[in-house]
C-alpha positions as CSV (number, residue, x, y, z in Angstrom):
1,M,74.6,51.0,146.3
2,K,76.4,50.5,143.0
3,L,73.7,52.4,141.1
4,K,74.0,55.3,143.5
5,L,77.8,55.3,143.0
6,I,77.4,55.2,139.2
7,A,74.8,58.0,139.3
8,A,77.0,60.1,141.5
9,S,80.0,59.5,139.2
10,V,78.0,60.5,136.1
11,L,76.7,63.6,137.8
12,A,80.2,64.6,138.8
13,L,81.5,64.0,135.3
14,S,78.6,66.0,133.8
15,S,79.2,68.9,136.2
16,A,82.9,68.9,135.4
17,A,82.2,68.9,131.7
18,A,79.6,71.7,132.1
19,F,82.2,73.7,134.1
20,A,84.9,73.2,131.5
21,E,82.5,74.2,128.7
22,Q,81.5,77.4,130.6
23,A,85.2,78.2,131.2
24,A,85.9,77.7,127.5
25,E,83.0,80.0,126.6
26,S,84.2,83.0,128.7
27,P,82.6,86.2,127.3
28,W,86.0,87.9,127.5
29,M,88.6,87.7,124.6
30,L,92.0,89.3,124.1
31,F,93.3,89.9,120.6
32,I,96.9,90.6,119.6
33,R,97.2,91.7,116.0
34,A,99.5,93.3,113.4
35,A,97.7,96.2,111.7
36,H,98.6,98.0,108.5
37,L,97.3,101.6,108.3
38,S,96.7,103.2,104.8
39,P,95.7,106.9,105.3
40,A,93.2,108.4,102.9
41,N,95.3,111.6,102.8
42,E,92.5,114.0,101.8
43,S,93.4,117.6,102.6
44,S,92.0,121.0,101.8
45,G,92.8,124.6,102.5
46,V,95.7,126.9,101.5
47,A,98.5,124.5,102.5
48,G,96.5,121.4,101.6
49,A,95.2,122.4,98.2
50,G,95.0,119.4,95.9
51,N,95.4,116.9,98.7
52,A,99.0,118.0,99.1
53,I,99.6,116.8,102.7
54,H,100.3,113.1,103.2
55,V,100.6,111.0,106.3
56,E,102.7,107.9,105.8
57,S,101.3,104.3,105.8
58,K,102.8,102.0,108.4
59,T,102.3,98.6,110.1
60,I,101.8,98.7,113.9
61,P,101.0,96.3,116.7
62,D,97.6,96.6,118.4
63,I,95.6,94.8,121.0
64,S,91.8,94.7,121.6
65,I,89.5,93.4,124.3
66,R,86.1,91.9,123.3
67,Y,83.1,91.2,125.6
68,S,80.3,89.1,124.2
69,F,76.8,90.0,125.6
70,S,75.3,87.1,123.7
71,K,76.0,84.7,120.8
72,N,75.4,87.6,118.3
73,L,76.2,90.8,120.1
74,A,79.6,92.0,121.4
75,A,81.6,95.1,122.1
76,E,85.3,95.4,121.3
77,L,87.8,98.1,122.4
78,L,90.7,98.6,120.1
79,L,93.9,99.8,121.8
80,T,97.5,100.5,120.8
81,V,100.5,102.6,121.9
82,P,101.1,106.2,120.5
83,Q,102.3,105.9,116.9
84,K,104.7,108.3,115.2
85,H,103.9,109.3,111.6
86,E,105.9,111.3,109.1
87,V,104.1,114.1,107.2
88,T,105.1,115.3,103.8
89,H,103.9,118.0,101.4
90,S,103.7,117.5,97.7
91,T,105.8,120.6,97.0
92,L,107.5,121.5,100.3
93,G,108.7,118.0,101.0
94,N,109.1,116.6,104.5
95,L,107.2,118.7,107.1
96,G,108.0,116.6,110.2
97,T,106.2,114.2,112.5
98,F,103.4,113.8,115.0
99,K,102.2,111.0,117.3
100,H,98.6,109.8,117.6
101,L,96.8,107.4,120.1
102,P,93.5,106.2,118.5
103,P,91.4,104.0,120.9
104,T,88.2,102.9,119.1
105,L,85.1,101.2,120.6
106,F,83.0,99.0,118.3
107,A,79.6,97.4,118.7
108,Q,79.6,94.1,116.8
109,Y,77.0,91.7,115.3
110,H,78.3,88.2,114.9
111,F,76.5,86.0,112.4
112,D,75.2,82.5,113.2
113,T,77.3,79.8,111.5
114,S,77.8,76.1,111.9
115,S,81.4,76.2,110.7
116,N,84.7,77.3,112.3
117,F,84.5,80.6,110.3
118,L,82.8,83.3,112.5
119,P,82.1,86.4,110.5
120,Y,81.0,89.7,112.0
121,V,80.4,93.4,111.3
122,G,80.9,96.4,113.6
123,A,80.4,100.1,113.9
124,G,81.6,102.5,116.6
125,I,83.4,105.6,117.6
126,N,87.0,106.7,117.6
127,Y,88.8,109.2,119.8
128,T,92.3,110.1,118.6
129,R,94.8,112.0,120.8
130,I,97.5,113.9,118.8
131,S,100.7,114.7,120.5
132,N,104.5,115.5,120.0
133,V,103.7,117.6,116.9
134,S,107.0,118.6,115.2
135,L,106.0,120.2,111.9
136,G,108.4,123.1,111.5
137,G,106.4,125.6,113.6
138,L,102.9,124.3,112.5
139,Q,100.4,123.0,115.0
140,M,97.6,120.4,114.9
141,D,94.4,120.0,116.8
142,K,95.1,117.8,119.9
143,S,92.1,115.6,119.5
144,S,89.7,114.1,117.0
145,W,86.3,112.4,117.3
146,G,85.0,110.3,114.4
147,G,83.0,107.2,113.4
148,A,84.5,103.8,112.6
149,M,83.3,100.7,110.6
150,Q,84.6,97.1,110.7
151,V,84.1,93.8,109.0
152,G,86.0,90.7,110.1
153,C,86.1,87.0,110.6
154,D,87.5,84.7,113.3
155,Y,88.6,81.2,112.5
156,K,88.1,79.0,115.5
157,L,91.0,76.8,116.5
158,A,91.0,73.5,118.5
159,N,92.7,75.1,121.5
160,N,89.8,77.6,122.1
161,G,91.7,80.4,120.3
162,V,91.0,82.1,117.0
163,I,92.9,83.4,114.0
164,S,91.4,86.9,113.6
165,V,91.3,88.9,110.3
166,D,89.5,92.2,109.9
167,L,89.2,95.4,107.9
168,K,88.4,98.7,109.5
169,K,87.7,102.3,108.3
170,I,88.4,104.9,111.0
171,Y,87.6,108.5,110.6
172,I,90.4,110.8,111.9
173,E,90.9,114.5,110.9
174,S,92.8,117.5,112.2
175,D,93.2,121.1,111.4
176,V,96.8,122.3,110.7
177,K,97.5,125.7,112.0
178,A,100.1,128.5,111.7
179,A,100.2,131.2,114.4
180,G,96.8,130.0,115.6
181,A,95.2,130.3,112.1
182,T,93.9,127.2,110.3
183,I,95.8,126.8,107.0
184,A,94.6,123.2,106.1
185,N,92.3,120.4,107.2
186,V,93.8,116.9,106.9
187,K,91.6,113.8,106.8
188,V,93.8,110.9,107.8
189,D,90.8,108.4,107.7
190,P,92.9,105.3,107.5
191,V,91.8,101.9,106.2
192,V,93.3,99.3,108.6
193,F,93.9,95.7,107.7
194,S,94.7,93.5,110.7
195,I,95.6,89.9,111.3
196,G,96.4,88.2,114.6
197,Y,95.4,85.8,117.3
198,G,92.7,85.9,119.9
199,F,91.9,83.8,123.0
200,H,89.4,83.6,125.8
201,F,90.4,84.6,129.3
């Protein structure tokens, strides 16, 4: 009888431990980061000759959701709220502002490691929605599609969370127009450095 009781207790404890481990290894993670955007500011055309048009650098909040298909393969959707940017011209000065919303989806490969450092690389696609354009009568294309690249590392913490650091290159461009005619093409193409916290849910 005692042996049966001990065996049942061991089985119950093992099942509880296995359940806790599975819960800790949820494939879903949420990341909250601070991200610094440094636009490439490459422009061409009449109004953009000599890379004359510049979009400001800024630091913004972002969140992302990651789903792990396996130990090595994952997908991560980068989200934020619409961000307002100031635009200047090298000779004309301040042109005005616009807002952009740039959700980006990455496919990631996570490298095997026996330490708490969990490096990965990613590649994906970006869709940027441009709105609230106020550039003194000039217009911009309302949307942009482009590629994206990512390299990052998570540092695993004891509480099942991670400190997340990554570097992304996101390809965003738009035509600037006057009276419907394109006068410049602006490649924002920001490099984005992010740091934050992630946790399973």
